C-alpha positions as CSV (number, residue, x, y, z in Angstrom):
1,M,-61.9,-3.8,0.5
2,I,-59.3,-6.4,1.0
3,T,-59.3,-9.5,-1.0
4,P,-57.3,-12.6,0.0
5,V,-54.5,-13.9,-2.2
6,S,-55.2,-17.4,-3.3
7,S,-52.3,-18.2,-5.7
8,A,-49.1,-17.1,-4.1
9,T,-45.9,-18.9,-4.9
10,H,-43.1,-19.0,-2.3
11,A,-39.5,-19.2,-3.4
12,Q,-37.6,-22.1,-2.0
13,P,-34.5,-21.2,0.0
14,T,-31.3,-22.4,-1.7
15,V,-28.8,-24.3,0.3
16,Q,-25.2,-23.9,-0.7
17,T,-23.2,-27.1,-0.2
18,K,-19.6,-27.2,0.5
19,A,-18.9,-28.0,-3.1
20,T,-20.5,-24.7,-4.3
21,L,-18.7,-22.7,-1.6
22,Q,-15.3,-23.9,-2.5
23,P,-14.8,-22.0,-5.8
24,Q,-15.8,-18.8,-4.2
25,A,-13.4,-19.2,-1.3
26,Q,-10.5,-20.0,-3.7
27,A,-11.3,-16.9,-5.8
28,K,-11.1,-14.6,-2.8
29,A,-7.8,-16.1,-1.6
30,Q,-5.6,-14.0,-3.8
31,P,-2.2,-12.9,-2.5
32,G,-1.6,-9.2,-2.0
33,P,0.9,-7.2,-4.0
34,T,4.5,-7.9,-3.2
35,D,7.2,-5.3,-2.8
36,T,10.7,-5.8,-4.0
37,V,13.7,-4.0,-2.6
38,T,16.8,-3.3,-4.7
39,I,20.1,-2.2,-3.3
40,S,22.4,-0.1,-5.5
41,A,25.4,-1.8,-7.1
42,A,27.8,0.3,-5.0
43,K,26.1,-0.7,-1.8
44,Q,26.2,-4.4,-2.8
45,I,29.9,-4.2,-3.5
46,V,30.5,-2.6,-0.1
47,Q,28.3,-5.2,1.6
48,E,30.0,-8.1,-0.2
49,G,33.4,-6.7,0.7
50,T,32.7,-6.5,4.4
51,E,31.1,-9.9,5.0
52,S,33.0,-12.6,6.7
53,S,34.4,-15.6,4.9
54,S,32.1,-17.9,6.8
55,Q,29.1,-15.9,5.6
56,T,30.4,-16.2,2.0
57,A,30.8,-19.9,2.4
58,R,27.2,-20.2,3.7
59,E,25.9,-18.2,0.8
60,A,27.9,-20.3,-1.7
61,A,26.5,-23.5,-0.1
62,S,23.0,-22.2,-0.5
63,G,23.5,-21.6,-4.2
64,D,24.7,-17.9,-4.4
65,N,26.6,-17.7,-7.7
66,Q,28.5,-14.5,-6.7
67,A,29.7,-16.2,-3.5
68,K,30.8,-19.3,-5.4
69,R,32.8,-17.1,-7.8
70,L,34.4,-15.2,-4.8
71,L,35.4,-18.4,-3.1
72,A,36.9,-19.8,-6.3
73,R,38.8,-16.5,-6.8
74,E,40.1,-16.6,-3.2
75,A,41.1,-20.3,-3.6
76,A,43.0,-19.5,-6.8
77,Q,44.8,-16.6,-5.1
78,H,45.7,-18.9,-2.2
79,Q,47.1,-21.5,-4.6
80,S,49.3,-18.9,-6.4
81,V,50.7,-17.6,-3.0
82,K,52.1,-21.0,-2.0
């Protein structure tokens, strides 16, 4: 025999607001792993030796310390030749 259920409680559906969704979205937005590439010292020396003076000047202007030292060394050599 089947008896009717007289005291059933229904769960209220929860509504997520934009404020509660925000922390979850931020937690999922993690950057992936980054790869770094290193060039051997010998390869760097060859590469620096074959670049043009205009490229060196651009790199020095953008803050490259090695390019700044190279330009200073070339300027000093140029002064001693005169």
